[in-house]
Every structure is written in structure tokens, then in C-alpha cells.
VEXPA-215519 format. One record per residue: chain; x, y, z of N, C-alpha, C in turn. Coordinates in nm, 2 decimals, always signed. Layout:
<pts>
A, X, Y, Z, X, Y, Z, X, Y, Z;
...
</pts>
This chain:
<pts>
A, -1.30, -1.08, -1.15, -1.15, -0.97, -1.11, -1.11, -0.98, -0.93;
A, -0.98, -1.00, -0.93, -0.95, -0.99, -0.82, -0.99, -0.85, -0.72;
A, -1.02, -0.91, -0.59, -1.07, -0.76, -0.52, -0.93, -0.69, -0.52;
A, -1.01, -0.54, -0.48, -0.85, -0.47, -0.44, -0.78, -0.45, -0.32;
A, -0.70, -0.39, -0.30, -0.67, -0.43, -0.14, -0.73, -0.35, -0.10;
A, -0.81, -0.23, -0.10, -0.89, -0.20, +0.06, -1.02, -0.28, +0.03;
A, -1.08, -0.36, -0.06, -1.18, -0.44, -0.07, -1.16, -0.56, +0.01;
A, -1.01, -0.60, -0.01, -1.00, -0.70, +0.10, -0.99, -0.67, +0.28;
A, -0.97, -0.52, +0.27, -0.96, -0.51, +0.43, -1.10, -0.46, +0.46;
A, -1.19, -0.44, +0.38, -1.35, -0.39, +0.42, -1.37, -0.57, +0.44;
A, -1.36, -0.68, +0.36, -1.41, -0.79, +0.37, -1.33, -0.84, +0.49;
A, -1.25, -0.84, +0.52, -1.19, -0.90, +0.62, -1.25, -0.86, +0.78;
A, -1.24, -0.70, +0.77, -1.28, -0.64, +0.92, -1.40, -0.67, +0.91;
A, -1.56, -0.66, +0.80, -1.68, -0.72, +0.85, -1.68, -0.87, +0.90;
A, -1.57, -0.93, +0.82, -1.62, -1.09, +0.89, -1.56, -1.12, +1.03;
A, -1.49, -1.03, +1.08, -1.45, -1.08, +1.25, -1.52, -0.99, +1.30;
A, -1.57, -0.91, +1.24, -1.68, -0.82, +1.37, -1.77, -0.90, +1.44;
A, -1.82, -0.90, +1.57, -1.89, -0.95, +1.65, -1.96, -0.82, +1.70;
A, -2.10, -0.88, +1.63, -2.22, -0.76, +1.69, -2.24, -0.77, +1.83;
A, -2.24, -0.68, +1.90, -2.26, -0.63, +2.07, -2.40, -0.70, +2.11;
A, -2.44, -0.74, +2.23, -2.56, -0.80, +2.25, -2.58, -0.70, +2.32;
A, -2.71, -0.69, +2.36, -2.77, -0.61, +2.48, -2.79, -0.69, +2.59;
A, -2.83, -0.80, +2.57, -2.79, -0.90, +2.72, -2.69, -0.84, +2.81;
A, -2.72, -0.85, +2.95, -2.62, -0.79, +3.01, -2.56, -0.64, +3.03;
A, -2.59, -0.57, +2.98, -2.56, -0.46, +2.92, -2.65, -0.36, +3.02;
A, -2.64, -0.28, +3.13, -2.71, -0.20, +3.18, -2.80, -0.09, +3.08;
A, -2.96, -0.10, +3.09, -3.01, -0.01, +3.02, -2.98, +0.10, +2.98;
A, -2.96, +0.20, +2.87, -2.89, +0.34, +2.85, -2.74, +0.32, +2.82;
A, -2.71, +0.19, +2.86, -2.56, +0.23, +2.78, -2.56, +0.22, +2.66;
A, -2.46, +0.26, +2.63, -2.42, +0.20, +2.48, -2.39, +0.04, +2.45;
A, -2.41, +0.00, +2.37, -2.39, -0.16, +2.33, -2.24, -0.14, +2.18;
A, -2.24, -0.08, +2.13, -2.15, -0.12, +2.04, -2.24, -0.08, +1.89;
A, -2.13, -0.10, +1.77, -2.26, -0.07, +1.68, -2.35, -0.19, +1.60;
A, -2.42, -0.18, +1.57, -2.51, -0.31, +1.49, -2.39, -0.34, +1.37;
A, -2.43, -0.44, +1.36, -2.34, -0.51, +1.20, -2.39, -0.42, +1.09;
A, -2.47, -0.34, +1.05, -2.50, -0.26, +0.97, -2.44, -0.15, +0.99;
A, -2.41, -0.11, +1.05, -2.35, +0.09, +1.08, -2.18, +0.03, +1.08;
A, -2.17, -0.09, +1.16, -2.03, -0.14, +1.16, -1.98, -0.12, +1.03;
A, -2.08, -0.20, +0.92, -2.05, -0.19, +0.75, -2.08, -0.06, +0.69;
A, -2.14, +0.03, +0.75, -2.16, +0.15, +0.72, -2.05, +0.22, +0.71;
A, -1.96, +0.21, +0.84, -1.84, +0.25, +0.93, -1.76, +0.26, +0.79;
A, -1.77, +0.12, +0.75, -1.63, +0.13, +0.69, -1.63, +0.14, +0.57;
A, -1.78, +0.13, +0.48, -1.81, +0.17, +0.30, -1.80, +0.35, +0.32;
A, -1.75, +0.39, +0.42, -1.72, +0.51, +0.44, -1.59, +0.59, +0.37;
A, -1.51, +0.45, +0.40, -1.36, +0.48, +0.33, -1.34, +0.51, +0.19;
A, -1.46, +0.47, +0.09, -1.48, +0.52, -0.04, -1.58, +0.63, -0.06;
A, -1.55, +0.72, -0.12, -1.60, +0.85, -0.16, -1.76, +0.80, -0.24;
A, -1.84, +0.73, -0.18, -2.01, +0.69, -0.20, -2.08, +0.75, -0.15;
A, -2.16, +0.84, -0.24, -2.25, +0.88, -0.21, -2.36, +0.83, -0.06;
A, -2.42, +0.90, +0.07, -2.47, +0.80, +0.10, -2.57, +0.74, +0.10;
A, -2.70, +0.80, -0.01, -2.79, +0.78, -0.06, -2.75, +0.62, -0.12;
A, -2.66, +0.56, -0.18, -2.62, +0.46, -0.25, -2.58, +0.36, -0.10;
A, -2.46, +0.42, -0.02, -2.41, +0.35, +0.12, -2.58, +0.25, +0.15;
A, -2.72, +0.39, +0.17, -2.78, +0.33, +0.19, -2.92, +0.19, +0.19;
A, -2.83, +0.22, +0.03, -2.89, +0.11, -0.07, -2.86, -0.01, -0.06;
A, -2.72, -0.01, -0.07, -2.63, -0.12, -0.08, -2.72, -0.23, +0.07;
A, -2.69, -0.12, +0.17, -2.77, -0.20, +0.33, -2.87, -0.20, +0.36;
A, -2.97, -0.18, +0.27, -3.06, -0.18, +0.24, -3.16, -0.09, +0.40;
A, -3.11, +0.02, +0.43, -3.17, +0.09, +0.54, -3.18, +0.17, +0.47;
A, -3.27, +0.33, +0.57, -3.30, +0.44, +0.54, -3.19, +0.55, +0.49;
A, -3.18, +0.61, +0.37, -3.11, +0.72, +0.39, -3.11, +0.81, +0.53;
A, -3.16, +0.85, +0.58, -3.18, +0.90, +0.68, -3.09, +0.84, +0.79;
A, -3.11, +0.72, +0.84, -3.01, +0.66, +0.94, -2.89, +0.68, +0.94;
A, -2.86, +0.69, +0.76, -2.72, +0.68, +0.78, -2.69, +0.81, +0.79;
A, -2.71, +0.95, +0.70, -2.70, +1.05, +0.76, -2.73, +1.12, +0.92;
A, -2.79, +1.02, +1.01, -2.82, +1.08, +1.14, -2.65, +1.04, +1.20;
A, -2.61, +0.87, +1.14, -2.50, +0.77, +1.21, -2.41, +0.89, +1.18;
A, -2.38, +0.96, +1.03, -2.27, +1.04, +1.04, -2.25, +1.18, +1.08;
A, -2.36, +1.23, +1.17, -2.38, +1.31, +1.31, -2.28, +1.26, +1.42;
A, -2.29, +1.13, +1.45, -2.25, +1.10, +1.57, -2.10, +1.11, +1.60;
A, -2.03, +1.19, +1.68, -1.87, +1.17, +1.69, -1.86, +1.00, +1.71;
A, -1.92, +0.93, +1.78, -1.84, +0.75, +1.81, -1.86, +0.68, +1.65;
A, -1.95, +0.75, +1.56, -1.92, +0.72, +1.40, -1.81, +0.72, +1.33;
A, -1.80, +0.90, +1.34, -1.69, +0.97, +1.29, -1.56, +0.88, +1.35;
A, -1.55, +0.90, +1.46, -1.39, +0.85, +1.52, -1.38, +0.68, +1.51;
A, -1.47, +0.65, +1.48, -1.46, +0.50, +1.41, -1.40, +0.47, +1.25;
A, -1.44, +0.53, +1.16, -1.39, +0.60, +1.05, -1.28, +0.63, +1.08;
A, -1.23, +0.74, +1.11, -1.10, +0.76, +1.13, -0.98, +0.63, +1.19;
A, -1.06, +0.57, +1.24, -0.94, +0.45, +1.32, -0.95, +0.35, +1.18;
A, -1.10, +0.36, +1.11, -1.04, +0.23, +0.97, -0.88, +0.28, +0.91;
A, -0.97, +0.48, +0.90, -0.86, +0.53, +0.76, -0.69, +0.47, +0.88;
A, -0.68, +0.43, +0.99, -0.54, +0.42, +1.05, -0.51, +0.28, +1.03;
A, -0.62, +0.22, +1.06, -0.60, +0.08, +1.02, -0.59, -0.01, +0.91;
A, -0.61, +0.09, +0.78, -0.58, +0.06, +0.71, -0.44, +0.13, +0.62;
A, -0.43, +0.20, +0.66, -0.23, +0.27, +0.66, -0.15, +0.12, +0.70;
A, -0.23, +0.06, +0.81, -0.11, +0.00, +0.88, -0.13, -0.14, +0.81;
A, -0.27, -0.22, +0.80, -0.26, -0.31, +0.63, -0.18, -0.32, +0.55;
A, -0.21, -0.18, +0.50, -0.13, -0.14, +0.35, +0.03, -0.15, +0.38;
A, +0.10, -0.08, +0.48, +0.19, -0.11, +0.54, +0.27, -0.22, +0.52;
A, +0.22, -0.33, +0.60, +0.24, -0.45, +0.62, +0.24, -0.55, +0.49;
A, +0.15, -0.52, +0.39, +0.12, -0.55, +0.23, +0.27, -0.52, +0.14;
A, +0.33, -0.41, +0.21, +0.42, -0.36, +0.11, +0.53, -0.39, +0.14;
A, +0.54, -0.44, +0.29, +0.68, -0.45, +0.33, +0.67, -0.62, +0.34;
A, +0.57, -0.69, +0.31, +0.51, -0.86, +0.24, +0.59, -0.85, +0.11;
A, +0.53, -0.74, +0.06, +0.60, -0.74, -0.13, +0.72, -0.76, -0.13;
A, +0.81, -0.62, -0.03, +0.92, -0.60, -0.07, +1.04, -0.72, +0.02;
A, +0.98, -0.79, +0.11, +1.04, -0.90, +0.12, +1.04, -1.03, +0.03;
A, +0.90, -1.06, +0.01, +0.93, -1.19, -0.12, +1.02, -1.11, -0.22;
A, +1.06, -1.00, -0.27, +1.10, -0.95, -0.32, +1.23, -0.98, -0.36;
A, +1.27, -0.95, -0.23, +1.42, -0.98, -0.18, +1.42, -1.13, -0.18;
A, +1.30, -1.25, -0.12, +1.34, -1.38, -0.13, +1.35, -1.43, -0.30;
A, +1.32, -1.37, -0.32, +1.28, -1.42, -0.50, +1.44, -1.37, -0.57;
A, +1.49, -1.29, -0.54, +1.62, -1.22, -0.55, +1.72, -1.31, -0.47;
A, +1.71, -1.39, -0.39, +1.80, -1.47, -0.31, +1.78, -1.63, -0.39;
A, +1.68, -1.65, -0.43, +1.67, -1.78, -0.52, +1.71, -1.76, -0.62;
A, +1.69, -1.63, -0.70, +1.79, -1.63, -0.83, +1.94, -1.64, -0.83;
A, +1.99, -1.61, -0.76, +2.13, -1.62, -0.69, +2.15, -1.75, -0.69;
A, +2.12, -1.85, -0.68, +2.15, -1.98, -0.69, +2.11, -2.05, -0.84;
A, +2.12, -1.94, -0.98, +2.06, -2.02, -1.09, +2.20, -1.97, -1.13;
A, +2.20, -2.03, -1.26, +2.35, -1.97, -1.36, +2.34, -1.86, -1.41;
A, +2.45, -1.80, -1.40, +2.50, -1.65, -1.52, +2.37, -1.64, -1.55;
A, +2.38, -1.67, -1.66, +2.31, -1.65, -1.80, +2.16, -1.68, -1.76;
A, +2.09, -1.72, -1.68, +1.98, -1.70, -1.59, +1.96, -1.58, -1.56;
A, +2.06, -1.54, -1.51, +2.02, -1.40, -1.42, +2.10, -1.27, -1.53;
A, +2.13, -1.31, -1.59, +2.23, -1.22, -1.71, +2.06, -1.18, -1.79;
A, +1.96, -1.22, -1.79, +1.81, -1.28, -1.87, +1.70, -1.26, -1.83;
A, +1.73, -1.26, -1.69, +1.61, -1.28, -1.66, +1.55, -1.16, -1.61;
A, +1.40, -1.15, -1.60, +1.31, -1.02, -1.63, +1.25, -1.04, -1.49;
A, +1.20, -0.93, -1.45, +1.15, -0.92, -1.31, +1.03, -0.86, -1.35;
A, +0.94, -0.97, -1.28, +0.78, -0.97, -1.31, +0.72, -0.84, -1.31;
A, +0.67, -0.82, -1.41, +0.54, -0.69, -1.37, +0.48, -0.66, -1.32;
A, +0.48, -0.53, -1.23, +0.34, -0.54, -1.14, +0.26, -0.45, -1.17;
A, +0.16, -0.44, -1.21, +0.06, -0.35, -1.23, +0.00, -0.29, -1.18;
A, +0.00, -0.33, -1.03, -0.07, -0.23, -0.95, -0.20, -0.25, -0.91;
A, -0.28, -0.40, -0.98, -0.43, -0.33, -1.01, -0.50, -0.37, -0.89;
A, -0.44, -0.39, -0.72, -0.44, -0.40, -0.63, -0.52, -0.25, -0.58;
A, -0.46, -0.18, -0.67, -0.49, +0.01, -0.65, -0.60, +0.05, -0.73;
A, -0.67, +0.00, -0.78, -0.73, +0.04, -0.91, -0.82, +0.15, -0.88;
A, -0.89, +0.13, -0.77, -1.00, +0.20, -0.68, -0.95, +0.31, -0.62;
A, -0.81, +0.33, -0.62, -0.77, +0.50, -0.57, -0.83, +0.58, -0.58;
A, -0.90, +0.63, -0.69, -0.99, +0.77, -0.73, -1.09, +0.76, -0.65;
A, -1.17, +0.63, -0.61, -1.28, +0.65, -0.55, -1.28, +0.61, -0.38;
A, -1.09, +0.63, -0.29, -1.08, +0.64, -0.18, -1.16, +0.82, -0.10;
A, -1.19, +0.79, -0.03, -1.27, +0.92, +0.08, -1.14, +1.02, +0.07;
A, -1.14, +1.14, +0.08, -1.06, +1.21, +0.10, -0.99, +1.20, +0.22;
A, -1.05, +1.17, +0.34, -0.97, +1.15, +0.47, -0.90, +1.03, +0.44;
A, -0.99, +0.93, +0.39, -0.86, +0.80, +0.38, -0.71, +0.86, +0.30;
A, -0.76, +0.93, +0.22, -0.66, +1.00, +0.09, -0.57, +1.04, +0.20;
A, -0.61, +1.14, +0.30, -0.49, +1.19, +0.34, -0.41, +1.11, +0.46;
A, -0.48, +1.05, +0.54, -0.41, +0.97, +0.59, -0.29, +0.90, +0.55;
A, -0.36, +0.88, +0.43, -0.25, +0.71, +0.33, -0.13, +0.84, +0.28;
A, -0.17, +0.98, +0.25, -0.08, +1.05, +0.22, +0.05, +1.10, +0.34;
A, -0.02, +1.13, +0.45, +0.08, +1.17, +0.57, +0.15, +1.04, +0.67;
A, +0.06, +0.90, +0.62, +0.15, +0.73, +0.64, +0.29, +0.75, +0.53;
A, +0.28, +0.74, +0.38, +0.36, +0.78, +0.28, +0.48, +0.86, +0.37;
A, +0.48, +0.98, +0.40, +0.56, +1.02, +0.39, +0.67, +1.02, +0.56;
A, +0.58, +0.96, +0.64, +0.63, +0.90, +0.78, +0.72, +0.79, +0.76;
A, +0.65, +0.73, +0.67, +0.71, +0.58, +0.61, +0.80, +0.61, +0.55;
A, +0.84, +0.72, +0.46, +0.97, +0.76, +0.39, +1.11, +0.77, +0.42;
A, +1.05, +0.85, +0.58, +1.13, +0.97, +0.64, +1.22, +0.82, +0.75;
A, +1.11, +0.72, +0.76, +1.18, +0.65, +0.83, +1.20, +0.51, +0.80;
A, +1.22, +0.50, +0.67, +1.27, +0.36, +0.57, +1.34, +0.41, +0.45;
A, +1.43, +0.58, +0.54, +1.52, +0.58, +0.36, +1.67, +0.54, +0.31;
A, +1.67, +0.49, +0.47, +1.79, +0.40, +0.45, +1.79, +0.26, +0.35;
A, +1.65, +0.21, +0.34, +1.63, +0.12, +0.29, +1.57, +0.11, +0.15;
A, +1.66, +0.07, +0.08, +1.66, +0.12, -0.03, +1.52, +0.03, -0.16;
A, +1.53, -0.11, -0.10, +1.44, -0.16, -0.18, +1.33, -0.15, -0.11;
A, +1.25, -0.14, +0.03, +1.14, -0.10, +0.07, +1.12, +0.07, -0.02;
A, +1.16, +0.18, +0.00, +1.18, +0.29, -0.04, +1.13, +0.30, -0.16;
A, +1.20, +0.20, -0.26, +1.15, +0.19, -0.37, +1.04, +0.15, -0.40;
A, +0.96, +0.04, -0.38, +0.84, -0.01, -0.33, +0.76, +0.09, -0.30;
A, +0.77, +0.21, -0.22, +0.70, +0.32, -0.16, +0.71, +0.41, -0.30;
A, +0.84, +0.41, -0.40, +0.77, +0.49, -0.46, +0.69, +0.42, -0.57;
A, +0.71, +0.33, -0.61, +0.63, +0.28, -0.74, +0.49, +0.28, -0.68;
A, +0.43, +0.28, -0.53, +0.29, +0.26, -0.54, +0.23, +0.40, -0.51;
A, +0.37, +0.49, -0.46, +0.25, +0.63, -0.46, +0.25, +0.71, -0.61;
A, +0.36, +0.62, -0.73, +0.35, +0.64, -0.86, +0.16, +0.59, -0.91;
A, +0.14, +0.51, -0.85, +0.02, +0.42, -0.91, -0.09, +0.48, -0.84;
A, -0.06, +0.52, -0.74, -0.16, +0.62, -0.68, -0.19, +0.76, -0.74;
A, -0.10, +0.84, -0.82, -0.13, +0.88, -0.89, -0.21, +0.85, -1.02;
A, -0.16, +0.79, -1.07, -0.22, +0.70, -1.23, -0.31, +0.67, -1.14;
A, -0.40, +0.60, -1.10, -0.56, +0.53, -1.12, -0.63, +0.64, -1.04;
A, -0.52, +0.76, -1.01, -0.62, +0.90, -0.92, -0.63, +0.97, -1.07;
A, -0.60, +0.97, -1.13, -0.54, +1.08, -1.26, -0.49, +1.23, -1.17;
A, -0.39, +1.19, -1.13, -0.34, +1.31, -1.06, -0.19, +1.37, -1.15;
A, -0.23, +1.47, -1.20, -0.12, +1.59, -1.26, -0.02, +1.63, -1.15;
A, +0.09, +1.54, -1.19, +0.25, +1.66, -1.07, +0.27, +1.78, -1.09;
A, +0.25, +1.86, -1.00, +0.32, +1.98, -1.03, +0.47, +1.92, -1.08;
A, +0.50, +2.10, -1.14, +0.67, +2.07, -1.13, +0.72, +2.04, -1.08;
A, +0.76, +2.10, -0.94, +0.84, +2.06, -0.84, +0.87, +1.90, -0.80;
A, +0.67, +1.86, -0.80, +0.68, +1.75, -0.75, +0.78, +1.64, -0.84;
A, +0.74, +1.68, -0.99, +0.83, +1.60, -1.09, +1.00, +1.59, -1.05;
A, +1.04, +1.70, -1.01, +1.18, +1.72, -0.96, +1.24, +1.65, -0.85;
A, +1.13, +1.63, -0.75, +1.17, +1.61, -0.65, +1.11, +1.42, -0.70;
A, +1.06, +1.36, -0.76, +1.02, +1.25, -0.76, +1.16, +1.15, -0.80;
A, +1.24, +1.25, -0.88, +1.37, +1.18, -0.97, +1.49, +1.12, -0.85;
A, +1.45, +1.23, -0.68, +1.50, +1.19, -0.58, +1.56, +0.97, -0.62;
A, +1.45, +0.96, -0.54, +1.46, +0.83, -0.51, +1.51, +0.73, -0.59;
A, +1.45, +0.72, -0.72, +1.51, +0.67, -0.87, +1.68, +0.65, -0.85;
A, +1.71, +0.80, -0.86, +1.79, +0.84, -0.86, +1.91, +0.78, -0.73;
A, +1.84, +0.78, -0.62, +1.91, +0.70, -0.48, +1.91, +0.60, -0.54;
A, +1.82, +0.51, -0.57, +1.82, +0.36, -0.62, +1.96, +0.30, -0.72;
A, +1.99, +0.37, -0.82, +2.05, +0.39, -0.90, +2.18, +0.39, -0.88;
A, +2.23, +0.46, -0.78, +2.32, +0.50, -0.71, +2.39, +0.39, -0.59;
A, +2.24, +0.32, -0.57, +2.28, +0.25, -0.47, +2.33, +0.08, -0.52;
A, +2.25, +0.08, -0.63, +2.32, -0.04, -0.75, +2.46, -0.04, -0.77;
A, +2.45, +0.09, -0.83, +2.62, +0.09, -0.92, +2.72, +0.07, -0.78;
A, +2.70, +0.16, -0.68, +2.77, +0.14, -0.56, +2.81, -0.02, -0.53;
A, +2.71, -0.09, -0.54, +2.66, -0.22, -0.52, +2.80, -0.27, -0.59;
A, +2.84, -0.26, -0.74, +2.90, -0.32, -0.77, +3.02, -0.28, -0.80;
A, +3.06, -0.13, -0.76, +3.18, -0.08, -0.73, +3.24, -0.16, -0.64;
A, +3.19, -0.17, -0.51, +3.21, -0.24, -0.40, +3.26, -0.44, -0.43;
A, +3.18, -0.45, -0.49, +3.20, -0.59, -0.55, +3.34, -0.59, -0.66;
A, +3.36, -0.47, -0.72, +3.46, -0.49, -0.80, +3.59, -0.46, -0.76;
A, +3.64, -0.40, -0.64, +3.71, -0.31, -0.55, +3.77, -0.47, -0.43;
A, +3.73, -0.54, -0.43, +3.73, -0.66, -0.39, +3.88, -0.74, -0.42;
A, +3.94, -0.80, -0.32, +4.06, -0.81, -0.40, +4.06, -0.98, -0.40;
A, +3.94, -1.01, -0.37, +3.89, -1.15, -0.41, +3.71, -1.16, -0.43;
A, +3.75, -1.11, -0.54, +3.58, -1.16, -0.56, +3.52, -1.32, -0.60;
A, +3.41, -1.37, -0.56, +3.37, -1.46, -0.60, +3.26, -1.50, -0.65;
A, +3.24, -1.59, -0.72, +3.15, -1.63, -0.84, +3.02, -1.59, -0.77;
A, +2.98, -1.60, -0.64, +2.86, -1.53, -0.63, +2.87, -1.39, -0.61;
A, +2.91, -1.29, -0.57, +3.03, -1.18, -0.62, +2.94, -1.13, -0.73;
A, +3.01, -1.22, -0.84, +3.00, -1.18, -1.00, +2.85, -1.15, -0.99;
A, +2.77, -1.33, -0.97, +2.57, -1.29, -0.99, +2.53, -1.12, -0.95;
A, +2.58, -1.10, -0.81, +2.53, -1.00, -0.79, +2.56, -0.81, -0.81;
A, +2.65, -0.82, -0.92, +2.67, -0.76, -1.00, +2.61, -0.75, -1.13;
A, +2.61, -0.89, -1.15, +2.54, -0.90, -1.34, +2.41, -0.86, -1.28;
A, +2.32, -0.91, -1.16, +2.18, -0.86, -1.12, +2.20, -0.76, -1.12;
A, +2.26, -0.69, -0.99, +2.20, -0.54, -1.05, +2.23, -0.50, -1.13;
A, +2.34, -0.49, -1.23, +2.32, -0.41, -1.34, +2.22, -0.46, -1.45;
A, +2.18, -0.59, -1.48, +2.06, -0.62, -1.49, +1.90, -0.53, -1.51;
A, +1.94, -0.56, -1.35, +1.82, -0.44, -1.27, +1.79, -0.37, -1.39;
A, +1.95, -0.22, -1.39, +1.93, -0.12, -1.41, +1.95, -0.08, -1.52;
A, +1.92, -0.23, -1.60, +1.92, -0.18, -1.79, +1.76, -0.21, -1.78;
A, +1.72, -0.27, -1.69, +1.53, -0.26, -1.74, +1.49, -0.16, -1.73;
A, +1.55, -0.11, -1.63, +1.48, +0.03, -1.57, +1.49, +0.12, -1.70;
A, +1.59, +0.15, -1.78, +1.62, +0.19, -1.87, +1.52, +0.19, -1.99;
A, +1.47, +0.10, -2.02, +1.40, +0.00, -2.10, +1.29, +0.04, -2.14;
</pts>
């Protein structure tokens, strides 16, 4: 099975890490993390027991416990949390841009193809390990989602992507939504529907409607139909 997004992040960080050397560094000065210590800080992004991490790295449990008391180690874990948030943001932005590009390609097809086009199903499998994210990472992502939602509130396409991933997190995390949150969750889908309907209205109000306008209107209505199925 394909790696999750967090697994890919950890693999990339570990692969690109260059272990510092003592040579040339004055005695007593810190030289940075060993490969094992850096990997340990990455594994802390998961809610994995320290004993299991020690076994994975083939080091002593006592050493892992010691590292977890060090400020530099804790700071590094926090940095990883923010780095993964940035990594996720880029991933979601790329996903949104790819969807928009696919839409442009769709607009080159015939009207019948557009009417019958079924949007690809996104199973969110890259987030299937969300339940095992550490509380610190989970909090960082929640704060990031709130900030992204405010900063991109007028970008309906990206906002829709954010909403979908937040729903996937709840699903994989087996999180039950309180009633107030359920009501708030309706806001974005309603915004998306209003946006798509307004798009159709604007097209119909044009004095001259082009063939491409018709395709855009049909595509918008087709998407709305699929959201109701």
C-alpha cells in the first residue's frame, strides 16, 4: 500500500538529513543530532510509545526518555510539526491546482462528455494514519487549518479541499462532531453551492453566451448534481 503523507514526510526528512561531524568542532560545543536522534524526533510526530520507538531504532529506552527531557529535542519536534503543516498545505494546494487543470482539460471536450463526466473519487487514504498523529501535531494542524480557512476564504476551490480533508481527519480519527460543529460544517458546502449557482446565473445573464459559457454552466450544474447523489 502507498505510504501516507506523514510517512512520506518522515522518509524525505530522514533521507535529506546530514549527520554532523565532531571533526572541526571545539570540544564541549554541541554538534547537532545523530541520525538516530533525528529519526527519533521525527517518529515523535506519531503517538507511538517511547519503548516502541527505541525498539525501532535499536537503541535503549532510557536514551529515548533522556532525549525527551531535552529542550533542543522538544524544540525540534515542534519544528517538525510546523514543517509538516507547510508540507500538507503545499500538498493540498497542488491537489487543488491539479483539479483546476483537469477542469480546463474537461472544457476542451464535447458537451455530452462534460454532462456525463464523473469526478474522480478521492479516498483520502494518504491520511489513514491520522488517528495515530501525536497530540502536538494534531493541535498544530488544527490551528493551521483555522488560519488557512481564514486566509483563503474567498478561494472556493481550495476551501472545498480544506473542508474535505478536515472531514477525512474526523473520519479516520473516529471523532464525533458536536451539534454546533455539525451546523457550522454546512457553511462551506452552502458557500460552494451558492458559488456554483451564481456562476451559472452570471452566464445566463450575459448578452452573448458562447459555447464555452454553456460548457462551464453545464459543468457547474453537473458537479452540483453529483454532490446530491
